[in-house]
N, C-alpha and C positions, 0 to 999 in steps of 0.2 A: 618444500621438497616436491619434485615432480612426481606425477602419478606413476609413470613407467619405472622411475628409479626406485620408488617404494616397493613396487611389485618384485623387482629383481632382488632387492635386499631381503625381502621375505623369503624368496626362494633360496638365496645363497647363504644366509646366515646360519641355518642349521647344518648345512653341508660343510661350511668352513669351520664351524664349531667342532663337529665330530672329527674332521681332519686334523685340526690343531690339537685336539685332545689325544688322538692316537699318536701323533708325532711326539708330543711331550711325554706320553706314557712310555713309548718304546725308546726314546732317547735318554730321558732323565729319570723316570720313575719306575722303570722295570725292576731295578733291584729292590725297591721298597713295596711295590704292589704286585700281588699275584694276578694271574691272568683272569681268574674268576671275579676278583674284586674290580679289576679294571673294566671288564665287560659290564659289570653291574653299575659302575659309576657313569659309564658313557651315556645311557639314556637319561639318567638323572640330570646330568649336566645339560644335555640338549633340552630337557623339559624346563629347567630353570631359565635358560636363555630364552626359550619360547615364551614363558610366562612374563618375562620382563621386557626384553628388547623387542621381540617379534610381536608381542601383544600390543605394545605401543605403536609399532609400525602399522599394525592392522587397524587401529583406531585412526591413524593418520590417513590410511588408505580409504577408509569409510568416509572420512570428512572430505577428502579430495574428490571421491566419487559423488558425494552429495553436492559439492560445489560445482562440479561439471554438469550435473543434472539441472541445477538451478540456472546455470548459464545457458544451457540448451533451452530450458523452458522460457527464459526471458527473451532469448533470440527468436524463438518461435512466436512468442507473443508480439514482439515488435514487427515481425513479418506480417502477422495477421492485422495488426493495427495499421500498417502502411497500406495493405490491400484494402481494408475498410475505408481508410481516408481517401484513397483514389476513387473507390466506388461512390462515396458520398460526394466528392468533388465533381466527378464526371456525370453523375446522375442527378441526385436531389438538388445539390447546390446550383448547378447550371439551370435546372428546370425552374427553381425558385427565382433565380435572377431574371430569366426570360418572362416569368409570370409578373414580376415586379415591373418590368419595362412595359408590358402590355397594360397593366393596371394604371401606370402613369399616362399612357396614351388614352385609356378609357376615361380617366379622371379629367383630362383636358377636354374630351368630347362631351362629357356630362357635367361640366363645371357649373352650369346654371340650371341643370335638371334636377328632378326629385331624387335621382339615384346617386347624386354626388356624395352625400354623407355616407351611404353604404359603401361606395367605391373607396372613399377615403379610409374607412374603417378596415376594409379588406386589405388595402395597401399597407396600412400600419401593421396588421397581423402578419402579412407575408414578410415584411421587413424584419420583424422580430424573429420569425422562424428562420429566416435567412441568416441573421446574425448568430443565432444559436447553432445552426449547422456549421457556419464558418468557425465558430469557437470550438465545436466538437472536432472539426478537421484539424485545427491547430493543436488541440490536446492529444489527438491520436498521433500526430507527427512527433510529439515530445515524449521522450522516454520517461516512464513513471519513476519518480524519485524514490518511491517506496521499494523499488526493486534493487536499489543500491544500498548495501548495508550501512555505508558511511554517509549517505545523503538522503535518507528516507524522508526527512522532514523538509527537504529543500523546496518541494512543490508548494507546501503550505506557506513557507516564508516568501516565495515569489508571488503567490497570490495575495498575501497580506500587503506586500509592497504595491501591487497594482491597486488594491482597495484604498490604500493611503493616498495614492495619486488621484483617486476619484472623490476624495473628501471624507472617507470613512476611516476613522482612527481605529487601529487594531491593537489590542493589548493581549499578549500571550503569556500564560503562566503554565509552562509545560514541565511537569515533574514526572513524566512517565519514561522509564528506562526502556531502551530498545532490546536489551538483553532478555527480557522476559516475554518477548513477542516472537512468533514465527514469521517467516517471510510473507505467508498468506495473510496473517493478521495485520501486518504492517500495511500491505497493499489495500486491504479492505477498510482499515481504519482511516487511512489518509484519503481514500476515495469518498468516504462518507463525510468527513470533515470538509473536504474540498467542495462537495456538492452543497453542503449547508452554507458555506461562505458565498458560493455563487448565488444561492437563493437570496441571501441578504443583499447582495449587490443589485439583483434584478427587481426584488419585490418589497424589501423591508422599508425603504425610504429612511434609512438610519444613518447616523453620523458616528456611531461607535459600535465596535464589535469586540466582545471578550471571548477568548478561547482558553480553556483550562483543561488540563489532563494530568492525572496522577494515579499511581498504582495503589493497590490496597495491601501490598505485602504478601499476598497469597496467590499471585498469578492473575488477578483481576485488575480492572481499571475503571475509571469513570471520566468521561470526556464531556465537556459542555461547550456549546457554541450559542452565545446569547447576544442579541442586539438590542438597541434602544429605539427601534422603529415603531411602525404602526401596529405590529402584532398581526395575528392571522386567525381565521376561523378554521378549526380542525376539519370540519366537513369540507370546506373549500380546498384545504391542503390535500385531502385525499380524494378529491373529485377527479372525474375523468379528464385526462389531458395534463395532469400535474405529475409528470414522469419523474421529476427530481425526488420528490418525497417517496414515491413508490420504489425508486431505485435504492434509496437509503434504507428503507424498511426491508427490502428484499435482501440486500447485502447483510444487514444485521441479523435477519432471521436465519440466513444460510450459515452464519458463524455461531449461532446460538447466543447472540447478544440481545440486549433489551434496548429499544429505541423509544424514547419518550419526547413529547413535544409540549410546548406552552408551559414549561416549568412544573411538570408533575413527576415527582414531588417538588415542592418549592425549593428554590435555590437559596443557600445561605451565603453571607458575605465571604466566608472562607472559600466557597466553591468558585467564586468569581475573582479570586485574588484580592479580596478585601474591598473591591469597588463594584457596586452594582451597576450593570449596564443599562438598567431602566426596565420598562414594562413591555418591551417588545417580545419577539418570539425566542424561546429557548429550546434548543434541541440537545437532549442528553442521551449519551450512549454509555451503556453499562455492561461490563463483562464481570460476572461473579467469579471470584477466585475460589480455590479449594482450601478449605480450612481443616 
């Protein structure tokens, strides 16, 4: 039901109720009801209608208002994402591309010189940063699936399909119901899992990735992203320049969740769907429920 229609119904129902009561009372009930009793019953009837029908309409109005607020927030977020994507493309992305071109020229000029290896390393670093920026721009242009109530996992499914095409088999064991999560929790949860999957693609040298998620029945959950790659040193993961891990940790801290890495505590076969992904890196996200 539309927002404006609900408002008009809330305004008109008490008026129509009292008008209908007065008509029935004076037309049919006047021989049976005294004026005092009729006046006493009028507010009682209006109160009963208010507690039943109007109260239900008020809840519908609140839900409609919340839905409008979410849509406005999503729209504002998309506008900001588009603006940020344009700034990245017009600024950093183009500058990195020009820098890569100049490094190619410098590499050709120093091909036989002592600086050739250094230039080659710099060019590789610039290329990787350029690819990361281009990927970030593409992600900003794409509407976050977590914002849509019925498609909040779609971004994870799409990324899993991309990893499959690169030779990484992705097994998902998702038993976490969306009904127990707020819109904010969905967005943050999917963002953390997505970043963990991208880290596997970039750094793990893995050919298998297990993703599992399940609720605890008390409003909490436990999500695990584990690969069978080369593993990682925790100090290196948290070192300067490793923004992916910092981003995940920051999002988790903001939501009051616990983020653990390298399988602390150890994973059981049940937590990985019955099949262990190996001895690679495990990222575990936990929200404690209310008991």
